C-alpha positions in Angstrom: -321.6 171.1 -138.0 -324.3 170.2 -140.5 -322.8 172.4 -143.2 -319.4 170.9 -142.5 -320.8 167.3 -142.8 -322.3 168.0 -146.2 -319.2 169.7 -147.4 -317.2 166.6 -146.5 -319.6 164.3 -148.2 -319.4 166.4 -151.4 -315.6 166.1 -151.2 -315.8 162.4 -150.7 -314.2 162.6 -147.2 -317.2 161.0 -145.5 -318.2 157.4 -146.5 -321.5 157.1 -148.2 -323.0 156.2 -151.6 -323.8 159.6 -153.0 -324.1 158.1 -156.5 -326.9 155.9 -157.4 -326.1 154.2 -160.8 -323.4 151.7 -161.6 -322.2 153.9 -164.5 -321.4 156.7 -162.1 -318.6 154.6 -160.7 -317.1 153.2 -163.9 -314.5 156.1 -164.2 -313.1 155.2 -160.8 -309.5 154.0 -160.7 -308.6 150.3 -160.4 -307.4 150.9 -156.9 -310.8 152.2 -155.8 -312.4 148.9 -156.8 -310.3 147.2 -154.1 -311.7 149.4 -151.4 -314.5 148.5 -149.0 -316.9 151.1 -150.6 -316.6 149.3 -153.9 -317.2 145.9 -152.4 -320.2 147.2 -150.5 -321.7 148.6 -153.8 -320.9 145.3 -155.5 -322.8 143.4 -152.9 -325.8 145.6 -153.4 -325.6 145.0 -157.2 -325.4 141.3 -156.6 -328.6 141.4 -154.5 -330.5 142.9 -157.4 -329.6 140.3 -160.0 -332.7 138.4 -161.1 -332.9 134.6 -161.4 -332.7 135.0 -165.2 -329.3 136.8 -164.8 -330.4 140.4 -165.7 -331.2 143.4 -163.5 -334.5 145.3 -163.1 -335.0 148.8 -164.6 -335.6 152.0 -162.8 -334.0 150.7 -159.6 -331.1 152.1 -157.6 -329.0 148.9 -157.6 -326.0 150.4 -155.8 -327.0 152.3 -152.6 -328.6 149.5 -150.5 -329.3 145.8 -150.9 -332.5 144.5 -152.3 -334.9 143.7 -149.4 -337.8 142.0 -151.3 -338.5 138.7 -152.8 -335.7 138.0 -155.2 -337.8 135.6 -157.2 -339.9 138.6 -158.2 -337.1 140.6 -159.7 -337.5 140.9 -163.4 -334.3 141.4 -165.4 -334.5 143.5 -168.5 -332.4 145.2 -171.3 -334.6 148.3 -171.1 -334.0 151.7 -169.6 -330.3 151.3 -169.1 -330.6 148.1 -167.0 -328.1 145.2 -166.8 -325.1 146.4 -168.9 -323.6 148.9 -166.4 -324.1 146.4 -163.6 -322.0 144.0 -165.6 -319.3 146.6 -166.4 -319.0 147.2 -162.6 -318.7 143.5 -161.8 -316.0 143.1 -164.5 -314.0 145.9 -163.0 -314.2 144.7 -159.4 -313.5 141.1 -160.4 -310.3 142.2 -162.3 -309.2 143.9 -159.1 -310.3 141.4 -156.4 -310.5 138.1 -158.3 -313.4 137.1 -156.1 -315.3 134.4 -157.9 -318.8 135.6 -156.8 -318.3 138.6 -159.1 -317.2 136.5 -162.0 -320.1 134.1 -161.5 -322.6 136.9 -161.5 -321.0 138.4 -164.6 -321.1 135.1 -166.4 -324.8 134.8 -165.7 -325.5 138.3 -166.8 -323.5 137.9 -170.0 -325.5 134.7 -170.7 -328.7 136.6 -170.2 -327.7 139.0 -173.0 -326.3 136.4 -175.4 -329.2 133.9 -174.9 -331.8 136.7 -175.2 -330.8 137.7 -178.7 -333.2 136.6 -181.4 -331.8 134.4 -184.2 -332.3 137.4 -186.5 -330.0 139.6 -184.4 -332.5 141.7 -182.5 -333.4 141.9 -178.8 -336.7 142.3 -177.0 -337.0 144.4 -173.9 -336.9 141.3 -171.7 -335.9 137.6 -171.9 -338.1 135.6 -172.1 -339.9 138.2 -174.2 -343.6 137.5 -173.4 -346.5 138.3 -175.8 -346.9 142.0 -175.5 -345.1 144.8 -177.3 -341.9 144.1 -175.2 -341.3 141.1 -177.5 -340.5 143.5 -180.5 -337.0 144.3 -181.5 -336.4 147.3 -179.2 -334.4 150.4 -180.2 -336.5 152.5 -177.8 -334.4 154.4 -175.3 -331.2 152.9 -176.9 -331.8 149.4 -175.6 -330.4 147.4 -178.5 -327.6 149.7 -179.2 -326.5 149.6 -175.5 -326.3 145.8 -175.8 -324.3 145.9 -178.9 -321.9 148.5 -177.4 -321.4 146.2 -174.4 -320.9 143.0 -176.4 -318.4 144.8 -178.6 -316.5 145.7 -175.4 -316.6 142.1 -174.3 -315.2 140.9 -177.6 -312.4 143.4 -177.9 -311.5 145.2 -174.7 -308.8 144.0 -172.3 -311.1 144.6 -169.4 -312.8 141.3 -170.4 -309.8 139.1 -170.8 -311.1 137.0 -168.0 -314.0 135.9 -170.2 -313.2 132.6 -172.0 -312.3 132.8 -175.7 -315.4 131.0 -176.9 -317.8 133.5 -175.2 -315.7 136.5 -176.4 -316.0 135.1 -179.9 -319.7 134.6 -179.4 -320.0 138.2 -178.3 -318.3 139.4 -181.5 -320.6 137.2 -183.6 -323.6 138.6 -181.7 -322.5 142.1 -182.7 -322.3 141.1 -186.4 -325.7 139.6 -186.2 -327.1 142.7 -184.6 -325.6 144.9 -187.4 -327.4 142.7 -189.9 -330.6 143.2 -188.0 -330.2 146.9 -187.9 -329.9 147.0 -191.7 -332.9 144.8 -192.2 -335.0 147.1 -189.9 -334.1 150.3 -191.7 -337.4 151.5 -193.2 -337.4 151.6 -197.0 -339.9 153.9 -198.7 -340.3 153.7 -202.5 -337.0 151.9 -202.7 -335.1 154.4 -200.6 -333.7 153.8 -197.1 -334.8 156.3 -194.4 -334.4 155.7 -190.6 -335.9 153.4 -188.0 -338.9 153.0 -185.8 -338.4 152.7 -182.0 -339.4 149.1 -182.2 -339.6 146.6 -185.1 -341.4 143.3 -185.5 -339.3 140.4 -184.3 -340.4 138.3 -187.3 -340.6 140.5 -190.4 -338.8 143.7 -189.2 -341.8 145.9 -189.9 -342.2 149.1 -187.7 -344.4 148.4 -184.7 -346.2 150.3 -182.0 -345.5 150.1 -178.3 -347.4 152.0 -175.7 -350.6 153.7 -176.8 -348.8 157.0 -177.5 -345.8 155.3 -179.2 -347.1 154.4 -182.6 -345.3 152.8 -185.5 -343.5 155.8 -186.9 -340.1 157.1 -188.0 -338.1 157.9 -184.9 -336.3 161.2 -184.8 -334.6 160.2 -181.5 -333.7 156.5 -181.5 -332.5 156.6 -185.1 -329.7 158.9 -184.0 -328.2 156.3 -181.7 -328.4 153.7 -184.4 -326.8 155.9 -187.0 -324.0 156.8 -184.6 -323.4 153.2 -183.8 -323.1 152.3 -187.5 -320.6 155.2 -187.9 -318.5 153.7 -185.1 -317.8 150.5 -187.0 -314.4 149.8 -188.5 -314.1 149.2 -192.2 -317.9 149.6 -192.8 -319.3 147.7 -195.7 -320.8 149.6 -198.6 -324.3 148.7 -197.3 -323.5 150.3 -193.9 -322.2 153.5 -195.6 -325.3 153.7 -197.7 -327.4 153.1 -194.6 -325.7 156.0 -192.8 -325.9 158.3 -195.8 -329.6 157.7 -196.2 -330.3 158.3 -192.5 -328.4 161.6 -192.5 -330.3 162.7 -195.6 -333.5 161.9 -193.8 -332.5 163.8 -190.7 -331.7 166.8 -192.8 -335.0 166.8 -194.6 -337.0 166.1 -191.3 -335.5 169.2 -189.5 -338.2 171.5 -188.2 -337.3 175.2 -188.5 -338.8 178.4 -187.2 -340.1 177.1 -183.8 -338.9 176.6 -180.3 -340.4 174.8 -177.4 -340.6 176.4 -174.0 -342.2 175.7 -170.6 -344.4 178.6 -169.5 -346.0 179.4 -166.2 -349.7 178.3 -166.3 -351.5 179.0 -163.0 -354.5 177.0 -164.3 -352.4 173.9 -165.2 -352.2 170.9 -162.8 -348.5 171.6 -162.2 -348.5 175.4 -162.7 -346.6 175.1 -166.0 -347.3 174.2 -169.6 -345.2 173.2 -172.6 -345.9 175.3 -175.7 -344.5 175.7 -179.2 -343.5 179.3 -180.1 -342.9 180.6 -183.6 -339.2 181.8 -183.8 -337.4 182.2 -187.1 -334.1 182.5 -185.3 -334.4 179.3 -183.3 -332.1 176.4 -184.1 -333.7 173.4 -185.9 -335.7 170.8 -183.9 -336.8 167.3 -184.7 -340.0 165.5 -183.6 -339.9 162.3 -181.7 -342.2 160.6 -184.1 -343.0 161.1 -187.9 -345.9 159.6 -189.7 -344.8 156.6 -191.9 -347.0 157.8 -194.8 -346.8 161.6 -194.8 -343.5 161.9 -192.9 -345.1 164.8 -190.9 -344.6 165.0 -187.2 -347.2 163.3 -185.1 -348.2 163.8 -181.4 -350.2 161.1 -179.6 -352.2 161.0 -176.4 -353.0 157.9 -174.4 -356.0 157.4 -176.6 -353.7 156.3 -179.4 -355.0 158.9 -181.9 -352.3 160.7 -183.9 -352.5 164.5 -184.0 -350.7 167.2 -185.9 -349.6 169.5 -183.1 -348.4 169.4 -179.5 -351.3 171.6 -178.4 -353.8 169.0 -179.6 -352.9 166.4 -177.0 -353.8 166.4 -173.3 -351.9 168.2 -170.6 -350.4 165.0 -169.1 -348.7 163.7 -172.2 -348.0 167.1 -173.6 -345.8 167.9 -170.5 -344.7 164.4 -169.6 -342.9 163.2 -172.8 -340.1 164.4 -175.0 -341.9 165.3 -178.2 -339.2 167.5 -179.6 -335.4 167.5 -179.4 -332.2 168.4 -181.1 -331.1 164.7 -181.2 -329.5 164.7 -184.8 -327.9 168.1 -184.5 -324.3 166.9 -183.7 -324.5 164.4 -186.5 -325.3 167.0 -189.0 -323.1 169.8 -187.7 -319.8 167.8 -187.7 -319.8 164.2 -186.8 -321.0 162.9 -190.2 -318.6 165.1 -192.2 -315.7 163.9 -190.1 -316.8 160.3 -190.6 -317.0 160.7 -194.3 -313.6 162.3 -194.3 -312.1 159.4 -192.3 -313.6 157.0 -194.8 -312.0 158.7 -197.7 -308.6 158.6 -195.9 -308.9 155.0 -194.9 -308.5 151.7 -196.8 -311.2 150.6 -199.2 -314.5 149.6 -197.6 -314.7 146.0 -196.6 -316.1 143.8 -193.8 -318.0 145.1 -190.9 -317.0 142.2 -188.6 -314.4 144.3 -186.6 -315.8 147.1 -184.6 -314.0 149.7 -182.6 -314.9 151.0 -179.2 -316.0 154.5 -179.2 
């Protein structure tokens, strides 16, 4: 009987919230959003909305209602929070027309629009506070997720219930965000490169965050920024130049002849250890961080001291953070060339104000 129960759950024949994130439900049909399960999830999502209008990070906002003090909930744009909750509420409002969902959506949209700096960037939270969270945050895709969402609000039929003034405001917010991205792109000796994971909210300089996240070139977050710029319709010459420069930097920053693997380590705290192995046949890798002066990969422990190799930092950070990845590989292996071809086949470059949904 136990096996039968879990088989039925896996097939969706037994009620229950097997999924734990709002985005996991967004591919459901419109008819599903009229069902009791969708309404139950929506009520849970509503219970997690903070007084500022956003949702907290690193929380399962779908499986059960929030049981704590709601005045202590802290809305954020960080770690995937807020945008998918709003997408869920938009879908269920379109199906049910229940005003509670629309009201919550309106508050959440205002939290995003009002939290944008006049220069086009976003901090991790609004209000931003005085710590590193106040910086313009590309880390973990925060700002790009907001721009993607606002672009949807401005252009997608899903958001036709949003009044014209706020849809127009969403579009203008995207344009302002694009301007901010271009201002943040790091220029070395007159040449554009890529971006840091966070930039100063006043003068756009690269900034550090946590002790092991120094002001550096980002081999990870820069990929999402580049891909977003490539998704814009009729990109301006400045946007095209920005993308071209980023792709050139990714190509030059590729690390060849190594691979990273997790090996058994009986003496390690968790019985494993992450090591770098010389392997001339391995596909290219990129470091998470590159030094702003030397452009060499850097690895940093919680002491904030940059080091040249992964093996030089302590066990906890060495095994608890993504120091290497293949983040730019798809850009270099096909996406960029297809984008350049599409530009050559399209109308002459012009305004960046109209953006297409990816």
